[in-house]
C-alpha positions as CSV (number, residue, x, y, z in Angstrom):
1,M,380.3,257.3,191.2
2,C,378.1,254.8,189.3
3,A,375.8,252.4,191.1
4,L,372.4,250.8,190.9
5,A,369.9,252.6,193.0
6,E,369.4,249.6,195.2
7,E,373.1,249.5,195.9
8,L,373.0,252.9,197.4
9,T,371.0,251.6,200.4
10,P,373.1,251.7,203.6
11,A,373.9,248.1,204.6
12,P,373.3,248.6,208.4
13,L,369.7,249.4,207.7
14,W,369.0,246.0,206.1
15,G,366.9,243.8,208.3
16,L,364.9,246.6,210.0
17,S,361.9,245.9,207.8
18,T,362.2,242.2,208.5
19,R,362.2,242.8,212.3
20,L,359.3,245.1,212.0
21,G,356.0,243.7,210.6
22,L,354.3,245.5,207.7
23,T,351.7,247.0,210.0
24,D,354.5,248.4,212.2
25,C,356.2,249.8,209.2
26,I,353.1,251.6,208.1
27,L,352.6,253.1,211.5
28,N,356.3,254.1,211.4
29,L,355.7,255.8,208.1
30,N,352.6,257.5,209.5
31,G,354.8,258.8,212.3
32,Q,357.3,260.2,209.9
33,Q,354.5,262.0,208.1
34,N,353.3,263.4,211.5
35,A,356.8,264.6,212.4
36,R,357.1,266.2,209.0
37,R,353.8,268.1,209.4
38,G,354.8,269.1,212.9
39,S,351.7,267.7,214.6
40,P,351.5,264.5,216.6
41,H,347.8,264.3,215.8
42,F,348.2,264.7,212.0
43,L,345.7,262.7,209.9
44,P,346.8,262.2,206.3
45,D,344.9,263.8,203.6
46,T,342.3,261.7,201.7
47,Q,344.7,260.5,199.0
48,E,347.4,259.6,201.5
49,A,345.0,258.0,203.9
50,A,343.5,255.9,201.2
51,H,346.7,254.7,199.8
52,L,349.3,254.7,202.6
53,S,348.6,251.1,203.6
54,V,348.9,250.0,200.0
55,A,351.5,252.6,198.9
56,L,354.1,251.5,196.5
57,F,356.8,249.8,198.5
58,H,360.0,248.9,196.8
59,F,363.4,247.8,197.9
60,G,365.1,250.8,196.4
61,P,367.5,253.4,197.6
62,L,367.3,255.0,200.9
63,P,368.4,258.6,200.1
64,P,371.1,260.3,202.1
65,P,370.2,262.4,205.1
66,H,369.3,266.0,204.6
67,P,372.1,268.3,205.9
68,S,369.8,270.2,208.2
69,H,367.9,267.1,209.3
70,P,370.4,264.2,209.5
71,E,367.9,261.9,211.2
72,E,365.4,262.2,208.3
73,K,366.1,260.6,204.9
74,T,365.1,262.7,201.9
75,P,365.2,261.8,198.3
76,S,368.2,262.8,196.2
77,F,366.0,263.5,193.2
78,P,362.8,264.9,194.8
79,S,359.6,265.2,192.8
80,D,359.0,268.8,194.1
81,E,362.2,269.8,192.3
82,G,360.8,268.6,189.0
83,W,362.2,265.0,188.9
84,P,359.8,262.5,187.4
85,F,359.5,260.3,190.5
86,A,356.7,259.6,192.9
87,K,356.7,261.8,196.1
88,Y,358.7,260.2,198.9
89,L,356.6,259.5,202.1
90,G,359.1,257.7,204.3
91,A,361.2,254.6,204.8
92,C,361.3,251.6,207.1
93,G,364.5,249.7,206.8
94,R,365.0,249.2,203.1
95,M,361.3,249.6,202.5
96,V,360.5,252.9,200.9
97,A,357.0,254.3,200.5
98,V,355.9,256.8,197.9
99,N,352.6,258.4,197.2
100,Y,350.0,256.9,195.0
101,V,350.4,258.5,191.6
102,G,347.5,257.1,189.5
103,E,346.8,254.4,187.0
104,E,349.7,252.6,185.4
105,L,350.7,253.6,181.9
106,W,349.3,250.3,180.6
107,S,345.8,251.5,181.3
108,F,346.3,254.1,178.5
109,Y,347.4,251.6,175.9
110,N,344.1,252.1,174.0
111,A,343.4,255.7,175.0
112,P,342.5,258.2,172.3
113,W,345.4,259.0,170.0
114,E,345.8,262.6,171.3
115,K,346.2,261.3,174.9
116,R,348.8,258.7,173.8
117,V,350.7,261.3,171.9
118,D,350.9,263.5,175.0
119,L,352.1,260.5,177.1
120,A,354.7,259.6,174.5
121,R,356.0,263.1,174.5
122,Q,356.3,263.1,178.3
123,L,358.2,259.8,178.2
124,M,360.7,261.2,175.7
125,D,361.1,264.3,177.9
126,I,361.8,262.0,180.9
127,A,364.4,260.1,178.8
128,E,366.1,263.5,178.0
129,Q,365.9,264.8,181.6
130,L,367.4,261.7,183.1
131,T,370.2,261.7,180.5
132,N,371.1,265.4,180.4
133,N,370.5,267.7,183.3
134,D,372.1,270.6,185.2
135,F,373.4,268.3,187.9
136,D,375.5,266.2,185.5
137,F,374.1,263.0,186.8
138,A,372.8,260.4,184.4
139,L,370.0,258.2,185.6
140,Y,369.7,255.2,183.3
141,L,366.4,253.2,183.4
142,L,367.3,249.5,183.3
143,D,363.7,248.1,183.8
144,V,361.3,249.8,181.4
145,S,357.8,248.5,181.1
146,F,354.2,249.9,181.1
147,D,353.9,248.9,184.7
148,N,356.8,251.0,185.9
149,F,355.1,254.3,185.0
150,A,351.9,255.9,186.2
151,V,349.8,258.8,185.0
152,G,348.4,261.4,187.4
153,P,344.6,261.5,187.4
154,R,344.4,265.3,187.7
155,D,347.4,266.7,185.8
156,G,348.0,263.7,183.4
157,K,351.7,263.8,184.4
158,V,353.8,260.7,183.7
159,I,355.8,259.5,186.8
160,I,358.3,256.7,187.3
161,V,356.8,254.6,190.1
162,D,359.5,251.9,190.3
163,A,362.9,253.4,190.6
164,E,364.7,250.4,192.0
165,N,366.5,249.5,188.8
166,V,368.1,252.8,188.0
167,L,371.8,253.2,187.4
168,V,373.1,256.5,188.7
169,A,376.2,257.8,186.9
170,D,378.2,260.9,188.0
171,K,379.3,262.4,184.7
172,R,381.5,264.9,186.4
173,Q,383.4,262.1,188.0
174,I,383.7,260.3,184.7
175,K,385.1,263.4,183.1
176,Q,387.6,263.8,186.0
177,D,388.7,260.1,186.0
178,K,388.9,260.0,182.1
179,P,388.4,256.2,181.6
180,E,389.3,254.9,178.2
181,N,386.9,256.3,175.5
182,Y,385.0,258.3,178.1
183,D,384.3,261.1,175.6
184,V,383.3,258.8,172.7
185,W,379.5,258.7,172.3
186,Y,378.1,255.4,173.2
187,E,375.3,253.8,171.2
188,S,373.2,251.1,172.7
189,R,373.0,248.0,170.6
190,F,369.6,246.9,169.3
191,E,368.7,243.3,170.2
192,E,365.5,241.4,169.4
193,C,364.2,239.4,172.2
194,D,361.4,236.8,172.7
195,R,360.5,238.1,176.1
196,E,358.4,241.1,177.1
197,A,360.0,244.3,178.0
198,C,363.5,242.9,177.7
199,L,366.4,245.4,177.5
200,S,370.1,244.9,176.9
201,F,372.7,247.2,178.3
202,S,376.4,247.4,179.3
203,K,376.8,248.6,182.9
204,E,380.5,249.1,182.2
205,A,379.7,251.4,179.2
206,L,377.0,253.3,181.1
207,C,379.4,254.0,183.9
208,S,382.4,255.1,181.8
209,R,380.9,257.3,179.0
210,V,379.7,260.8,179.2
211,T,377.3,260.7,176.3
212,V,375.0,257.7,176.1
213,D,371.8,257.0,174.3
214,H,370.5,254.3,176.6
215,N,367.3,256.1,177.9
216,Y,366.2,257.0,174.4
217,Y,366.6,253.4,173.3
218,A,364.8,252.1,176.4
219,V,361.8,254.3,175.9
220,C,361.5,253.8,172.1
221,H,362.2,250.1,172.2
222,N,360.1,249.1,175.2
223,L,357.2,251.6,175.1
224,L,356.7,253.5,171.9
225,S,357.8,251.6,168.8
226,Q,356.6,248.5,166.9
227,Y,359.1,246.5,168.8
228,A,357.4,247.2,172.2
229,T,355.6,244.1,173.5
230,W,353.6,243.9,176.7
231,R,350.8,241.5,177.9
232,G,350.5,239.9,174.5
233,T,350.4,243.2,172.5
234,T,352.8,244.6,170.0
235,G,353.1,248.1,168.4
236,G,353.8,250.2,171.5
237,L,351.9,253.2,172.9
238,L,351.8,254.8,169.4
239,H,350.2,251.9,167.7
240,D,347.5,252.5,165.0
241,P,348.2,256.2,164.3
242,P,345.6,258.2,162.3
243,A,345.6,257.7,158.5
244,H,347.3,261.1,157.8
245,I,350.1,260.4,160.3
246,A,350.7,256.9,159.0
247,K,350.7,258.2,155.4
248,D,353.2,260.9,156.2
249,G,355.6,258.2,157.5
250,Q,357.7,260.6,159.6
251,L,356.6,259.2,163.0
252,E,357.4,255.6,161.9
253,A,360.8,256.6,160.5
254,L,361.7,258.4,163.7
255,L,360.6,255.6,166.0
256,D,362.6,253.1,163.8
257,E,365.7,255.2,163.9
258,C,365.3,255.7,167.7
259,T,365.0,252.0,168.2
260,K,367.2,250.4,165.5
261,P,369.3,253.2,163.9
262,K,370.7,252.9,160.4
263,K,373.1,255.8,160.8
264,R,376.0,256.2,163.2
265,Y,374.8,258.2,166.2
266,G,371.4,258.2,164.5
267,R,369.5,257.5,167.7
268,F,370.7,260.8,169.3
269,Q,369.3,262.8,166.4
270,A,366.1,260.7,166.1
271,A,365.3,261.1,169.8
272,K,365.7,264.9,169.5
273,E,363.5,265.1,166.4
274,L,360.9,262.7,167.9
275,R,360.5,264.9,170.9
276,E,360.0,267.9,168.7
277,Y,357.6,266.0,166.4
278,L,355.5,264.7,169.4
279,T,355.5,268.2,170.9
280,R,354.1,269.6,167.6
281,L,351.4,266.9,167.4
282,S,350.5,267.5,171.1
283,A,350.2,271.2,170.6
284,A,348.1,270.8,167.4
285,S,345.7,268.5,169.3
286,S,345.4,271.0,172.2
287,S,344.8,273.8,169.8
288,A,342.1,271.8,168.0
289,M,340.4,271.0,171.2
290,A,340.4,274.6,172.3
291,R,338.5,275.7,169.3
């Protein structure tokens, strides 16, 4: 199986959200929350009450029914099981509501260096989790920009808030079907672009290869490296590093190799080393702050 998240939406449900007004949809979602809590008089907690009417609505996937509750749609990759997505609140037609996570990643573009390092580390961890996990599903991010991620106000956790443009590939099925070159590592091709947050990819390749570096490329190219552009800025989240980091040159070299590799399969190794490097930087910052 390989499909865009939006293509996983059951066709018969399309049109429900157009027949119901937005207000009705919100009431419907409130009802789903009531039923889930087991109380017809449930009032949402402060955060949900404040943001339910302006919750992030996107025309993304309506997840399959839970086996024990076929009438209720539950997420395939739920946040409470460690997936980096916003918590699912309910659905109305093809309209899906998730909880308010926090400020968008863009708000942290000029945050202190230590904060940006921690966020970059989390982004690389997300790229790894979506690429390699125990379920053997690869979730490829096709629309990667500073507005599609948010940061929790309490825990500082990075979350994907717009999961509409995600390509889901079943790697077990790929191994079983054995399409041509399925076991050959696939390297995403670097392309310069005059538009913000542009990202090139081959859906055919993503759907027919077991080992793919797309998520590493997407995060490095669109969010972290000198090639990242957004709202008139360049330089990415890790712009203007401290003098000793810049002088060392390791961070710049890893970002360059992750974005525009010079060696065959260089991006795979660079992504691994970049995660480790950012983890060390983040740990060193935490240790210094604790003193």
